[in-house]
N, C-alpha and C positions, 0 to 999 in steps of 0.2 A: 524499439517500442512497437507494440501491435498497432495495426492500421484501423481497426474498427472496434467498437465497444464489446462485441461478443468475444473476439480474440483477446481483448484486454482483460476481461473478467477471467477467462481461462488462464491467462498469464499470471494473474494475481493468485489464483487458486493453486497454481503449480509450484510456488516458491516454498522451499523447505523451512521448518522452524529455525529460529536463530541459533540454538545450540544443539539441535537434534534431539532434545529431550521430550518433545511433544507438548511443551507448555509455552505459554506466551510471556512468561516471566521476563522482565527486562524490556518488554516492548513499550512503545510509545503510548501516551494517553491521547485523548481526542484533541486537546489543545495543541500539543506538539504535532500531531498528524495534520491538523489544519494549517499550521505554519509551513509545513514541508510539502504541501500538496502541489503547488505550482512547480517547485524544484523537481519533484518526482516526475511530473508530467513532461518536463523538459529534459529529463534524464541527467539532472545535475547533482543528485545525491550520491555520496560515497556508498560503497557496497553494504557496509554494516548498517548505515542509517536507512538505506532503501529496504533492507531486509526487515528491520524493525517496523518501518512504515507499513510494509505489506502485511506483516503479521497482525498489526493492529487492524488494518482495513479488512482483512479476512474475518476478523472476529467481531467487528462493530458495524452493524447495519447502517447506522446514521452516517458514519464516515465513508462507507462504501457508496451510499447514495450521493453524498456530497462529491466524492471523487468522480462518480459517473457524470454528474452535472458539469463539473469542471472540465472533464474530458470532452464533453460534447460542445462546450462553448468555444 
């Protein structure tokens, strides 16, 4: 896991899409993402769930903002 918020945002932007199609189909919704946030930050999600989580956060400003806040706490 990255050590600072700037590295963290770069890390999130560098993850490939779930199926390589360039779409976010199958990714999480905001409610699912909120439930997984702490597990993601503690590196406790399995690879597929983490990928779906990241895909959602990359496309949702509200969830990215919330993740940033959680990361800084």
